[in-house]
Every structure is written in structure tokens, then in C-alpha cells.
C-alpha positions in Angstrom: 33.1 -4.6 -84.0 30.3 -7.2 -83.7 30.4 -10.5 -81.8 30.4 -12.4 -85.1 33.3 -10.4 -86.5 35.4 -11.0 -83.4 34.7 -14.8 -83.5 35.7 -14.7 -87.2 39.0 -13.0 -86.2 39.6 -15.8 -83.6 38.8 -18.3 -86.3 41.4 -16.8 -88.7 44.1 -16.7 -86.0 43.4 -20.4 -85.0 43.4 -21.3 -88.7 46.9 -19.8 -89.1 48.4 -21.2 -85.9 46.7 -24.5 -85.4 45.8 -25.5 -89.0 48.6 -23.8 -90.9 46.1 -21.7 -92.8 44.7 -24.8 -94.6 41.0 -23.9 -93.9 38.7 -21.8 -96.0 37.1 -18.6 -94.7 34.1 -18.9 -92.4 31.4 -16.7 -91.0 29.6 -17.0 -87.7 25.8 -16.7 -87.0 24.5 -16.4 -83.5 21.2 -18.2 -83.0 18.8 -18.0 -80.1 16.5 -21.0 -80.2 16.5 -23.5 -77.4 16.2 -26.3 -80.0 19.6 -27.7 -80.8 20.5 -27.5 -84.5 21.3 -30.8 -86.2 24.5 -29.4 -87.6 26.6 -26.4 -86.5 28.1 -25.9 -89.9 26.4 -25.3 -93.2 28.3 -25.0 -96.5 26.5 -22.2 -98.5 26.5 -22.5 -102.3 30.1 -23.4 -102.5 31.1 -19.9 -101.2 31.7 -20.0 -97.4 31.3 -22.1 -94.3 28.7 -20.7 -91.9 29.3 -21.8 -88.3 26.2 -21.5 -86.0 26.9 -20.8 -82.4 24.2 -20.5 -79.7 23.9 -17.2 -77.9 24.3 -19.0 -74.5 27.7 -20.3 -75.5 29.0 -16.7 -75.8 28.6 -16.2 -72.1 30.7 -19.2 -71.2 34.5 -19.3 -70.6 36.6 -18.1 -73.4 38.5 -21.4 -73.3 35.3 -23.2 -74.1 34.5 -20.9 -77.0 37.9 -21.6 -78.4 37.4 -25.3 -78.0 34.0 -25.0 -79.8 35.7 -23.1 -82.7 38.5 -25.7 -83.1 36.0 -28.5 -82.9 34.1 -27.0 -85.9 37.4 -26.4 -87.7 38.3 -30.0 -87.3 35.0 -30.9 -89.1 35.8 -28.4 -91.9 39.3 -29.8 -92.2 37.9 -33.3 -92.5 35.4 -32.2 -95.1 38.0 -30.5 -97.4 40.4 -33.5 -96.9 37.4 -35.9 -97.7 37.7 -37.7 -94.3 34.5 -39.3 -93.1 34.6 -38.2 -89.4 31.1 -38.9 -88.2 28.3 -41.4 -88.6 24.7 -42.1 -87.3 23.4 -38.8 -88.8 26.5 -36.9 -87.5 25.8 -37.9 -83.9 28.8 -40.3 -83.6 32.4 -39.0 -83.8 34.5 -41.8 -85.0 38.2 -42.8 -84.8 39.1 -40.7 -87.9 37.6 -37.7 -86.2 39.6 -38.5 -83.0 42.9 -38.7 -84.9 42.5 -35.3 -86.6 41.1 -33.7 -83.4 43.9 -34.8 -81.2 46.5 -33.8 -83.9 45.1 -30.3 -83.7 45.1 -29.9 -79.9 41.6 -31.1 -78.8 41.2 -33.3 -75.7 38.7 -36.1 -76.1 36.8 -38.7 -74.1 35.2 -41.8 -75.5 31.5 -42.2 -74.5 30.1 -45.2 -76.1 27.1 -44.3 -78.3 28.4 -40.7 -78.8 31.9 -41.8 -79.9 34.7 -39.3 -79.1 33.5 -36.2 -77.3 35.5 -33.0 -77.2 36.1 -32.0 -73.5 38.8 -29.4 -73.8 41.8 -27.9 -75.6 45.5 -28.6 -75.1 47.2 -26.2 -72.6 49.8 -25.1 -75.2 47.0 -23.6 -77.3 45.2 -22.0 -74.4 48.5 -20.4 -73.2 48.7 -18.6 -76.5 45.2 -17.0 -76.1 46.3 -13.7 -74.5 48.3 -12.9 -77.6 45.2 -12.5 -79.7 42.3 -12.3 -77.2 41.7 -9.3 -75.0 39.2 -10.4 -72.4 38.2 -6.8 -71.6 37.6 -6.1 -75.3 35.5 -9.3 -75.6 33.5 -8.3 -72.5 32.7 -4.9 -74.0 31.7 -6.5 -77.4 29.5 -9.0 -75.6 27.9 -6.4 -73.5 27.0 -4.3 -76.5 25.6 -7.3 -78.2 23.4 -8.1 -75.2 22.1 -4.5 -75.1 21.1 -4.7 -78.8 19.5 -8.1 -78.2 17.5 -7.0 -75.2 16.4 -3.8 -76.8 14.5 -5.6 -79.6 11.7 -8.1 -79.5 12.7 -11.6 -80.6 10.5 -12.8 -83.5 13.0 -15.3 -84.7 10.5 -18.2 -85.0 12.9 -20.6 -83.4 16.2 -20.0 -85.1 17.8 -16.6 -85.4 17.8 -13.3 -83.5 15.8 -11.2 -86.1 16.2 -7.6 -86.9 13.9 -5.1 -88.7 15.5 -3.2 -91.6 14.0 -0.1 -93.3 14.8 1.9 -96.3 15.6 5.5 -95.4 14.1 6.9 -98.6 10.7 5.0 -98.8 8.5 2.8 -96.7 10.1 -0.5 -97.6 10.8 -2.7 -94.6 12.0 -6.3 -94.0 12.9 -8.7 -91.3 16.1 -10.8 -91.4 19.1 -12.1 -89.5 20.9 -9.4 -87.6 23.9 -9.3 -90.0 21.8 -9.5 -93.2 22.6 -6.9 -95.9 19.5 -5.9 -97.8 19.3 -3.3 -100.6 16.0 -1.6 -101.5 15.4 -2.4 -105.1 13.3 0.7 -105.6 15.8 3.2 -104.2 18.9 1.2 -104.7 20.1 2.0 -101.2 21.3 -0.2 -98.3 18.5 -0.7 -95.8 19.4 0.1 -92.2 18.5 -1.7 -88.9 15.7 -0.1 -86.8 14.3 -0.8 -83.4 11.1 -2.8 -83.6 8.1 -1.2 -81.9 6.3 -3.4 -79.4 3.8 -5.9 -80.7 4.5 -5.1 -84.3 5.8 -7.2 -87.2 5.5 -5.7 -90.7 2.8 -3.4 -92.0 0.1 -5.1 -94.1 0.7 -8.4 -95.8 4.2 -9.9 -95.9 6.1 -12.5 -97.9 9.3 -14.6 -97.7 11.9 -14.0 -100.4 15.3 -15.4 -101.0 18.5 -14.7 -102.9 18.9 -17.1 -105.9 22.7 -16.9 -105.3 23.4 -17.5 -101.6 19.8 -18.5 -100.8 19.5 -16.2 -97.8 15.9 -15.6 -96.8 14.2 -12.5 -95.5 10.6 -11.6 -94.7 9.4 -8.5 -96.6 6.3 -6.5 -97.1 4.0 -7.7 -99.9 4.8 -5.0 -102.4 8.5 -4.7 -101.4 11.3 -5.4 -103.8 14.8 -6.4 -102.5 18.3 -7.0 -103.6 20.8 -9.3 -101.7 23.5 -7.1 -100.3 26.0 -10.0 -100.5 25.4 -11.3 -104.0 23.7 -8.2 -105.5 21.1 -10.4 -107.1 17.3 -9.6 -107.0 15.6 -11.6 -104.3 12.8 -13.9 -105.6 9.7 -15.6 -104.0 10.9 -18.3 -101.7 8.0 -20.7 -102.5 
């Protein structure tokens, strides 16, 4: 199981136990840039919430990861309930956010220009963690993730941990997020992750294409043709 899949499992358990299963499904994306994203949640084409979590957060205490997930779940809850929970370009967490957050077990501090800042999670929630979180299992999953991360060069251009994908039947290659699913349009087979050789990117010229459905982007070779493995739509020029 991947890090993202384990986080999604935690999300589902917290959704059931803290939010009474009121929240929609969500997926997690681990990013590696030192530049902080403006928002940790992106709503993709009306289909799913994508929660972005920095690689460094994964190495923190599990309690803090749980607090991060519940914090993002509060924002999702406010969105579906049409509650305006932030202002000042999402930098200020207001009284409405505080009311929902405290109702769902977050501990807050008021810090002037930042508004209400999440500093922890209620002990009753944290006491329930051993029922669905195995720390040894999480340590193993995280260790396997770090091995994969260290074994490939990071050409993420500031946002994501990128991965090279190759078609096993032809020379088609592409670079995308680690969990991207890409189908070779020529062979109609799922492209597989491969280890990137040192100081290489893609052979010849390359281009950026996107799925017209979910709008995921990948970088492919100039004459490569691709199908999104999530929406099964042909990927088109991203320009």
C-alpha cells in the first residue's frame, strides 16, 4: 500500500467517526517543493477533493498528521455546507471556521492577523488512533516511500515528486506525478513506472498534454499519444 492510500484510509475512518460520513471522497497527493502551496485542497472537475500534503509532514508525529487531515476536512465540510470559513485570500481563519473546527475536535489559538490557528486535536480523538493506525505499519509504508523517492532523481519543477512511465510494448515514455495512470494510445496498455537514468529527461523533443476530463497533466515525447488512466479520455495539447 502507498503512503497516499494509507492517508486516504485514515481520511475515511475520520470521516466516519468525526464527521458522521458527511464528507465526499478525497485523494492525497504528496508534493516536494519548499514553496508553500496557496491552498492545500483543490476541487477537481466536480469529481473529487485532492488534498496536498508536503513530504516533510509525513515524517512528523502521527498526531500532527491526523490534525492536518481533520483541519482539511473542516474546510471541505464548510465548502459543502456553504460556510465561508476564511478571508484575506484564505490566510485568515474566521469565527465560522473556529466554530466548525472546535465542534469536530480541533484545538485552536487566536493569533491576530492569522485568525484561528489549529494547534492540536482533542484527546478523545487521539485516544482512538490505535484502533485504526498501526504505527509499525505506517513506519514500513513510509520507509518504502522514502526508498522510492531517493532512488529516482527529482525533476518535479517545484511541485510534485515526478515519475517516469514507459510502455512495455513500444518506446513511448512520459513523466507525471507518482500516482498518475497513463495508457499508451498506440498499444492500449497501461504504462509502468521505471527508474530514471541519471541526467536524463525524455528522449528527443517533448510536450505537455492534459486530460480534457480531470485536466491532469503529463510531459510526453513529441510523437507520443496518451490516454488518461482515470477518465479514459485521449490526452490533448495543454497549450
